[in-house]
VEXKOL-422781 format. One record per residue: residue in one letter; x, z negated, y negated of N, C-alpha, C in turn. Coordinates in steps of 0.05 Angstrom, whole numbers. Example, Ala and Ser with C-alpha at 12.3 -4.5 7.8 and 13.67 -1.06 7.14 Angstrom:
+-----+--------+--------+--------+--------+--------+--------+--------+--------+--------+
: res :    n.u :    n.w :    n.v :   ca.u :   ca.w :   ca.v :    c.u :    c.w :    c.v :
+-----+--------+--------+--------+--------+--------+--------+--------+--------+--------+
:   A :    264 :   -156 :    114 :    246 :   -156 :     90 :    264 :   -156 :     66 :
:   S :    257 :   -142 :     45 :    273 :   -143 :     21 :    258 :   -157 :     -1 :
+-----+--------+--------+--------+--------+--------+--------+--------+--------+--------+
***
This chain:
+-----+--------+--------+--------+--------+--------+--------+--------+--------+--------+
: res :    n.u :    n.w :    n.v :   ca.u :   ca.w :   ca.v :    c.u :    c.w :    c.v :
+-----+--------+--------+--------+--------+--------+--------+--------+--------+--------+
:   X :   1039 :  -1450 :  -1522 :   1043 :  -1477 :  -1513 :   1041 :  -1496 :  -1538 :
:   X :   1022 :  -1514 :  -1538 :   1019 :  -1532 :  -1561 :   1028 :  -1560 :  -1554 :
:   X :   1040 :  -1572 :  -1573 :   1050 :  -1599 :  -1570 :   1028 :  -1618 :  -1580 :
:   X :   1020 :  -1637 :  -1563 :    999 :  -1655 :  -1571 :   1011 :  -1679 :  -1587 :
:   X :   1000 :  -1684 :  -1610 :   1010 :  -1706 :  -1627 :   1000 :  -1733 :  -1616 :
:   X :   1017 :  -1753 :  -1620 :   1009 :  -1780 :  -1613 :    989 :  -1791 :  -1634 :
:   X :    973 :  -1811 :  -1626 :    954 :  -1823 :  -1646 :    969 :  -1832 :  -1671 :
:   X :    993 :  -1843 :  -1669 :   1008 :  -1852 :  -1693 :   1014 :  -1828 :  -1710 :
:   X :   1023 :  -1806 :  -1698 :   1030 :  -1782 :  -1714 :   1005 :  -1771 :  -1728 :
:   X :    983 :  -1771 :  -1715 :    958 :  -1762 :  -1727 :    951 :  -1780 :  -1751 :
:   X :    953 :  -1806 :  -1747 :    947 :  -1825 :  -1768 :    965 :  -1821 :  -1792 :
:   X :    991 :  -1817 :  -1787 :   1009 :  -1813 :  -1809 :   1003 :  -1787 :  -1824 :
:   X :    995 :  -1766 :  -1809 :    987 :  -1741 :  -1822 :    963 :  -1746 :  -1840 :
:   X :    943 :  -1762 :  -1831 :    920 :  -1768 :  -1847 :    928 :  -1783 :  -1872 :
:   X :    946 :  -1803 :  -1869 :    955 :  -1818 :  -1892 :    972 :  -1802 :  -1912 :
:   X :    984 :  -1780 :  -1902 :   1001 :  -1764 :  -1920 :    984 :  -1749 :  -1940 :
:   X :    958 :  -1746 :  -1935 :    940 :  -1732 :  -1953 :    930 :  -1751 :  -1975 :
:   X :    922 :  -1775 :  -1966 :    913 :  -1796 :  -1986 :    911 :  -1822 :  -1971 :
:   X :    910 :  -1844 :  -1987 :    906 :  -1870 :  -1975 :    878 :  -1872 :  -1963 :
:   X :    876 :  -1888 :  -1942 :    850 :  -1892 :  -1928 :    846 :  -1922 :  -1923 :
:   X :    821 :  -1930 :  -1922 :    815 :  -1957 :  -1913 :    818 :  -1959 :  -1883 :
:   X :    819 :  -1983 :  -1873 :    821 :  -1986 :  -1844 :    796 :  -1973 :  -1831 :
:   X :    773 :  -1977 :  -1842 :    749 :  -1965 :  -1831 :    750 :  -1935 :  -1831 :
:   X :    758 :  -1923 :  -1853 :    761 :  -1894 :  -1854 :    780 :  -1883 :  -1833 :
:   X :    803 :  -1897 :  -1830 :    822 :  -1889 :  -1810 :    811 :  -1890 :  -1782 :
:   X :    797 :  -1912 :  -1776 :    784 :  -1915 :  -1749 :    765 :  -1891 :  -1744 :
:   X :    748 :  -1885 :  -1764 :    729 :  -1863 :  -1760 :    742 :  -1836 :  -1757 :
:   X :    763 :  -1831 :  -1772 :    777 :  -1806 :  -1770 :    791 :  -1803 :  -1743 :
:   X :    803 :  -1824 :  -1733 :    816 :  -1823 :  -1707 :    796 :  -1820 :  -1685 :
:   X :    773 :  -1833 :  -1688 :    752 :  -1831 :  -1668 :    741 :  -1802 :  -1667 :
:   X :    737 :  -1790 :  -1690 :    728 :  -1762 :  -1691 :    747 :  -1743 :  -1678 :
:   X :    773 :  -1751 :  -1677 :    793 :  -1734 :  -1664 :    795 :  -1739 :  -1634 :
:   X :    777 :  -1756 :  -1624 :    775 :  -1760 :  -1595 :    796 :  -1780 :  -1584 :
:   X :    807 :  -1797 :  -1601 :    826 :  -1817 :  -1593 :    812 :  -1841 :  -1581 :
:   X :    822 :  -1852 :  -1559 :    809 :  -1874 :  -1546 :    810 :  -1899 :  -1564 :
:   X :    790 :  -1917 :  -1559 :    788 :  -1941 :  -1575 :    814 :  -1958 :  -1572 :
:   X :    825 :  -1959 :  -1548 :    849 :  -1974 :  -1544 :    872 :  -1963 :  -1561 :
:   X :    875 :  -1937 :  -1561 :    896 :  -1924 :  -1577 :    891 :  -1927 :  -1607 :
:   X :    866 :  -1927 :  -1615 :    859 :  -1931 :  -1643 :    867 :  -1959 :  -1652 :
:   X :    860 :  -1979 :  -1635 :    867 :  -2007 :  -1642 :    897 :  -2010 :  -1644 :
:   X :    911 :  -1999 :  -1625 :    941 :  -2001 :  -1625 :    953 :  -1987 :  -1650 :
:   X :    942 :  -1964 :  -1656 :    952 :  -1949 :  -1679 :    946 :  -1964 :  -1706 :
:   X :    922 :  -1974 :  -1708 :    915 :  -1989 :  -1732 :    933 :  -2014 :  -1735 :
:   X :    937 :  -2028 :  -1713 :    955 :  -2052 :  -1714 :    983 :  -2044 :  -1723 :
:   X :    993 :  -2021 :  -1713 :   1020 :  -2011 :  -1720 :   1021 :  -2005 :  -1750 :
:   X :   1001 :  -1990 :  -1760 :   1000 :  -1982 :  -1788 :    999 :  -2007 :  -1807 :
:   X :    984 :  -2027 :  -1799 :    982 :  -2051 :  -1815 :   1009 :  -2066 :  -1815 :
:   X :   1021 :  -2068 :  -1791 :   1047 :  -2081 :  -1788 :   1068 :  -2068 :  -1806 :
:   X :   1067 :  -2041 :  -1807 :   1087 :  -2026 :  -1823 :   1079 :  -2023 :  -1852 :
:   X :   1056 :  -2036 :  -1859 :   1046 :  -2036 :  -1886 :   1039 :  -2008 :  -1896 :
:   X :   1031 :  -1991 :  -1877 :   1021 :  -1964 :  -1884 :    991 :  -1963 :  -1888 :
:   X :    978 :  -1984 :  -1879 :    949 :  -1986 :  -1882 :    942 :  -2014 :  -1891 :
:   X :    929 :  -2017 :  -1914 :    924 :  -2043 :  -1925 :    899 :  -2040 :  -1943 :
:   X :    877 :  -2053 :  -1934 :    852 :  -2050 :  -1948 :    853 :  -2061 :  -1977 :
:   X :    869 :  -2082 :  -1981 :    871 :  -2094 :  -2008 :    885 :  -2074 :  -2027 :
:   X :    906 :  -2062 :  -2017 :    921 :  -2042 :  -2033 :    903 :  -2017 :  -2038 :
:   X :    889 :  -2009 :  -2017 :    871 :  -1986 :  -2019 :    850 :  -1991 :  -2041 :
:   X :    838 :  -2015 :  -2040 :    817 :  -2022 :  -2059 :    828 :  -2022 :  -2088 :
:   X :    852 :  -2034 :  -2091 :    864 :  -2035 :  -2117 :    870 :  -2007 :  -2128 :
:   X :    881 :  -1989 :  -2112 :    887 :  -1962 :  -2120 :    861 :  -1947 :  -2127 :
:   X :    841 :  -1951 :  -2111 :    815 :  -1938 :  -2115 :    803 :  -1947 :  -2142 :
:   X :    804 :  -1973 :  -2147 :    793 :  -1984 :  -2172 :    809 :  -1973 :  -2196 :
:   X :    835 :  -1972 :  -2194 :    851 :  -1961 :  -2215 :    845 :  -1931 :  -2220 :
:   X :    840 :  -1916 :  -2199 :    833 :  -1888 :  -2201 :    806 :  -1885 :  -2215 :
:   X :    787 :  -1901 :  -2208 :    761 :  -1899 :  -2221 :    763 :  -1907 :  -2250 :
:   X :    778 :  -1927 :  -2256 :    782 :  -1936 :  -2284 :    795 :  -1914 :  -2301 :
:   X :    815 :  -1901 :  -2290 :    829 :  -1880 :  -2305 :    812 :  -1856 :  -2311 :
:   X :    792 :  -1850 :  -2293 :    776 :  -1826 :  -2297 :    752 :  -1831 :  -2315 :
:   X :    748 :  -1856 :  -2324 :    725 :  -1861 :  -2342 :    733 :  -1860 :  -2370 :
+-----+--------+--------+--------+--------+--------+--------+--------+--------+--------+
***
């Protein structure tokens, strides 16, 4: 018997591995077969909770690139 995870739980699992842009998160949730309505709701929740933020993602990505050069 398997317990099915909610779209929010799936998104948090994805974010636990690394930061993602909003676009990346949308694509990953879509690939997992989550409905567009649930994706939109999940993205809104993550943004509201400040778990997903493209500006922060871009800043961290830029810092990471700068450190590796």
